[in-house]
N, C-alpha and C positions, 0 to 999 in steps of 0.2 A: 505494500498501500505505500501508496507518493501522494503530498499535498499535490494539486494543479499548477501552483504557482511553479512550487519547483521543476516540473513536467517540462516546462516550457520554456523553464532558461538556455537561451541562444536559441532558441529555436525561430526566431523571426516572424514575432507576433506584430502585425500592425496596425489590428481592428479588434477589441474584445467586447462582448457583449455578456455582461453577465460578473457573476464572482469566481475569483481563481483557488478560494478557501476551502475547495468542496478534496475530499477523500477520494483517488482512485484506486480502483482493485486490480485492476486492469485495461490493457492498450491495445486496437487491433486496427487494421485496415482494407480489416474481410468483414462487411455487415455478417455475414453467418457466426461470425466468431463471438460477437458483441454480447458481453453477458452484465447481471447490473450492477450500476457505480463503473461504468468502466468510458473510456476515450475512444473517442473513433478518429480516423482521420480518414481522411474523404482525398484519394489519390485520385489524380488521371492515368488510366495508364495506356494501355495499345489495345485493348479492347474492352475496355469500357471506362466510366466515369467512376468515381465512389463519392461522386457528389451528388448521383442518382439514388444509392443507399442510403441516403442520409435520415430521410423518415422511416427506414428498417429500421435501424441502428438504434434511433430513438426510441421505437416501440418496444426493442429488446432491452433496456435499459441502461443507455447509453447517455452519462450526466453533463456529456463536454464532447462538441463538435471543431473539431479541427479540416479547416477548410479555404479553398483560393478564393469562392465565391459564395455569399453569405443566400442561405435560401430563401425563399421570396417567403416560408410561412415558419415562424420560430417558435420557441413551446417556453413558455415563462421561467422554468425551473430548469435548466439545460441550460447551459454557457456555452457560447462562443465564438472562438478563435480565428479570425482570420493572417493569412499568412502570405506572403505570395510564392512560395513551394511548398507545394503538401508533401513531395517527400521527402525534402530535404526537413520538412520539421519533423517528419515521421521518423524517423535515422536520429535525432537529436531526440523527440519526445523519450524512445526506444532506452537510448541510454542512459537520461535521467532517474528513467523510471526503473530500469535496473543501478542504480549506482555507480552509473561510467564504469566498468567491470572492466575495459580495456588498458585498463588508468593503475592495476592492479599489478598485470602483468605484463612478459613484453610478448605484443603481439607483433608477426614477422606478415607480413602480406606478398605474396609470390602472383604476379601474375606475365602474358606472353602468350603468345597464339599456342606454341607448345613446349613442354614441360613443366608448367604450372604445379599435377598431380605431383609428378617425379619429384621436384623438390622440396614440394610441401611436402610431402609424407618422407623421405628421404633427411627431413629436418629433425620430422618428430620419432623417428629411429634413432635417430644418431642421439636426441637427445636423452633419450629412454638408456640407452646405452653408456651414456654422461651420468646415470644415476636422480634422473630431473623427474619431476610427475610432467607435463604436459598435455597439452592438443591438438588435434588438427580437426580443420577443417576443409573439403576435401568435394573432388565431383563420387572418388568413390565408395568414400565414409566418412560421418564423424565423429570423434573419438574423445571422449573427456576421462584421464589419464588414462583406467582400463577401459572402460565402458563403450562401447560402440554403437553407435545410432547410425538405422539406416543415412545416405543422402539422396537429395529428391532435385537439391540444384548444386550446381557449381558453387556461386554463394548466397546462402539461404536470405530471406525477406529481412528487412532491417528488424524485423520484433526477435525472430526466430534467432537471427544471431548473436544479440543480446544477452538472449533466454541463453546461450547457450554459451559467451563469453560469464556470465555469473556463474552459470554451475559449474564450470571450469574452475572460477575464483571458490568458487563454494567446497571443488575436492583434491584445494591446494596449488593447483598449478601455477608454476612460472612463465613458464611460455607458451607460447599460444601460435600456428603453423595455418595459414589462411591462402587458398586461392583465391584470391578475386580478379572475377571476371568484366570483360570490358560491357556485359549488358549491366551487371553491379555498381559499374562506377557510372555510367551513364542516368541508371535510374534511382541512384542516389541511396543505395541500399548501404553502402557504409557509412555516409551520415554520424557524427558518433563515434568509432570508430577511432580511438587513437592507436598509431601504427609508430610501435620502436625504430624499423625499416622495413623498405621494400624493394625489391628484386624484380628485377627486367629480365627477361632471361630470350627472347627473339619475336618478333613482329614479322609475320608473312599473311598470304590472303586467304578472311576466313569471317564470317559473320556479316557479308555484308548484305545478308537479305535482312538485316535490323537496321547495320551501318552504311546500307546504303553506298558509301564511298570509302576506299582507303584510309581516304583524309581521316574522315570521321571515326572510323576506326582506332586511328592512329593516335588523336586527338582526345578518343575516351579514353586511351592508355594513359594518356599522359597529365590524364586530370587524378589523375592517383599520386605520381609521385608530384607534382603541384602543390595538392595538397599537405605531403606530409610538413611536421615540424620540423623546426633548424635544430633538437634534440636529433630528429631521427637519424637515419643512413638512406642513401640512395646505392645501391649497387645493380649496375648495371650491364652485361654484356655490348663489349664494346666491340667483337666481331661482328656482330647485328648492325646491320649499314647503318640502321633507325637507333640505335646504341647512344649514341652519344646526346644523339635529340630529342629522347626521351626523359632526360634529365634536365634539359633547359634551362626552363623554370625553377624548380627544384629548392626550394631555401634547405633542403636538407644537404645534410654531409655525401658527398657523392665519390664514391670510391668503383670501379673498374674490374670487372676481369674477361680473361681473354685465355682461348690456345695458340691465337695465328699473328699478335701483337703483342709491344710493350702492354703492359695491366696494372694494377695495383697486388694482385691476382692471380697468375701465370701457372696455366698448366701445359703440359710437354705429354702425348701418348707416347710409351717403350717399346711396349710389345702387344699385342693382343691375338688370341682367337678367341673358338666358344665357351673358352672354361675361363673368360677374365679380361682384362687389362692391365697393366705395370704402368704408371703414371707416375712422372716427374714434378712435385705439385709443392709450389712454394720450394721450391729447392730441396725436397724429400723425394722420396722412393715410396708408391705405397703400391699394392697388389689390391684390386678389386675384383668381385667377379660379374662384378657391371660388367655388358656388353655396349661397343657406337661411338662414334665420337659425340654423339650430343647426350651421350653419358656422364661423360668425359666433360662435359660443357656445366650436366647437372649436379654432377661431384664439386667441381670446383666452385660454384654458385652458394653448394651447401658449407665446403669450406670454410669461402670467404666472410659466409656469414656469421660461422660461428666464431671464428676471429674478433668481426664488428662485434662481439657480441660477447667480447673477455676470456676466450677458452684459450686453454694452453692446447699447442700446435700438436703435440704431439703424443695425446691424451685423445685428441678428434681422428685426426690420423688414423691409428690402434683400431676407436672403433668406426672411421669409414671403412675398413676394411673386411669389416664383421656386416657390411650393411646390403640385405640383398632388393632384388628387380621386384617395383609395384606391381602387382596384379595387371594383368594384361597390358601389361611396358614389355614391349621385345622378352617375353616365358614362355621359356620352347619346354621340349618334350623331343622324346627319340622311341621312336617303336621297335618295337623286336627285331627288325627286319634292317633299323640303321636310317630313319630315315625319319630328316626334322623338322618336326613343324612348331612355325614361331606365331604366336599370338602377340599382335598389337594392338593400340588403339588408334594406329594413323587414322587422320579421316580428315586431313586440308595434303592438298599437294606434296608440299614441306617438306609435312613428319612422313606421305610415305619415301618420297625421296630418299628423305634420311635414313628412314628403314632399310630400304636397298642398298642405298649405298654404304652402308655396316656390314652389311650380308654377303656385297660383292669386296668389301677390304676382306673379311675372313673368307671366303670361299676360294676353294682347291682353282676351281677353274671348272673338273672335271667334272660340277656334279649337273644335275637339271635344276633349276628354281623355277617352282612353281606360287603363282602368287592369284589370291582368292581378295577381292574387291569388286567392293560397292559401293554408292553416297547414299546418306541420308533423303527422306523426302520434307519436304517445307523449309527447306534448307537454301543457302547462296547455289542456283542450277550453272552459275558460273565454271565452280569447280569440275565438276562434272568432267568434260574429255581431258581437261588437264590430267585428274587423277591416273582417265584410262594410256593417255598418252603417256604419261613415267610409267607407266605399271612393264604394260609392254614395250617398252625402249630397253627396260634395265632387267624383266624376267626370260625366261627360255620358254615356258604357259603358263598364259592368265585368263583364269574365268572371272566374268565379268556378272557380279550377281546382286540379290539383294540385301538393303542395310539394316534401314528402318524407314519404311516406304513412306510410313504415319500417313498422310491424307491420300498422297501422290499413285498415280499407278509406279508400280514397279518394274516393268518391261518399259516405260517410257524410261522411266529414270536411264534406264540400260542403255537404249537407243541413241539419249543423251551422249553417254560415258561414249558409246561406238563412236561417237565424233569425232572423235578423238587420236582416234587409231589408225594410225597412217596404213598408205596400202601394203605396205613389204612385212605390217605385221600381222597382216589379219590373218594370214593362217595359221599363225601357232594363239588365235585368241578363240577362247567358246565360249556363249552368252548361258548364263541358267537360271534362272530368275529366282529357285529355289534354294535357299542357301544350305541347306543340311549336304541336297544334291548336289549342289555346287564344292563343298568342304571333302565328301564320297569319292566326287571324281576325281579330286588335286590326286587322295589320297593310291586310287587307283591306277591314274598317270604315273605315279610314283616308283623310282627303284633306289634298290638301295644305294647309301649316300645322299637319295637326295632332301632337297629343300624346299618348304613346303611354308608360303608364310602366309596366313588368314589378316587381313587388315580389314580395321574400319570400326568393329563394337570392344576389344581388348575385351577391360573386366563387365560389359555389362549381361545383363542375365535373363535380358527377355530381348526380343524383336515388335517392334512397335508399327502394328496396323491397323487405321483406319481408328484410332482412339481406341485400340486394347493393348495390353503389350504381354505380351505370349512369352511365357517360358524357351529361352534358350540360350543358349552357352555353349559360344566356340571355345574353350577349354575342352567343355563335355562332351562335346560333337569329334574333333579329334580321337579323345580318347578312346572313346566309344568303338570311332572306327580302325584303333590303332587296338581294340582289343585290352585296354587299356584302365577300364571303368575304377579298379578296385585298389591304382592308386594314385 
């Protein structure tokens, strides 16, 4: 319970109707979740306007309403607060309601097109190894100390986020590591969260169905670093062409990491195979079971973050050598016939190219590489032919299949992918709409020593078709096909 006047602190109110000396028991931007003596925040969303649901919130017991436009009819015993930006006000109000939990721990945000989940999760694993109690907010799962909570979004909404952070504080967490999506930044879901540091991994084409242009996407990411305080740090991958520009407007302490050029934190890959990599990190050698140049970047970001948070270099490197791959990120198994299957979440052209390049660097050249890949529906259609082009140029055989078609026709998505297949690669390309059959066909085509890449869904345990999430797990499918169900 909080007094309304305390909840409104720094929320940007410009007009007040009623008393702020009210005890608020809960707050929400979803009128369906409004309870008695609650605060309702009317937010204008992509598909609906919360202002239309103010009457419902009032009927369900809201005693205070935050809005951008006053309703024509107002009730005497309800307080109305007019603000310039309801989404921003919701974030601030939620933080105040939960007594600003992010100020009571070290909250680190990770943003970028690829690598967010891996970096955030590896940081969580690292700090556990260092005997800290910590939390994780990610695409795959949220964790409070040891309690695992299913994740529905890369970044939760403002109220869920502050509640998670509050529960982390109550559980004794000293650190929290969090993926920060461009949607969450643009929609002000992280307003009110105080970050001790922010990490930029990279940026390539993605989410243009939402942001429309790459420039909008870039600026959404940049806003995160602009919002950091001068007490925080900003860690950027300067090998990325947009790395330096990402921190241009940040007041925070700017630090860099790289593999290809001089940086505050530098890494070099000394050796690599399917067993792992030997890295020279900060002029010290460390072996890791993780694979690929992209993971060298991820591990460098993790190491650099730990250093910026004041950890001991040798302790961190020792713990780093014990970290394991994140679920659905270059996760691989072998069949009894010595066929290697790799499951990876790669669902953007850049991520797919990175995974295929990693396989190319490790393989001997004598084996066949078979790639199974699809593209999600109701998302940026422009990347579909590009994904198919990359897959067919870098693989011996390619099977185009369904990913999460959502409300689109999966066969139409595959047709759009086929447009990116050059004539010289058509003969080695199959189209099999049923993802299960596509995986089985890849296994049937493979011989001893060959490699199968199943890209796009990674950790997901479902396939979304016309609004319904059907159970589907790429790893389970490949295990069943390999007769490894019990493994």
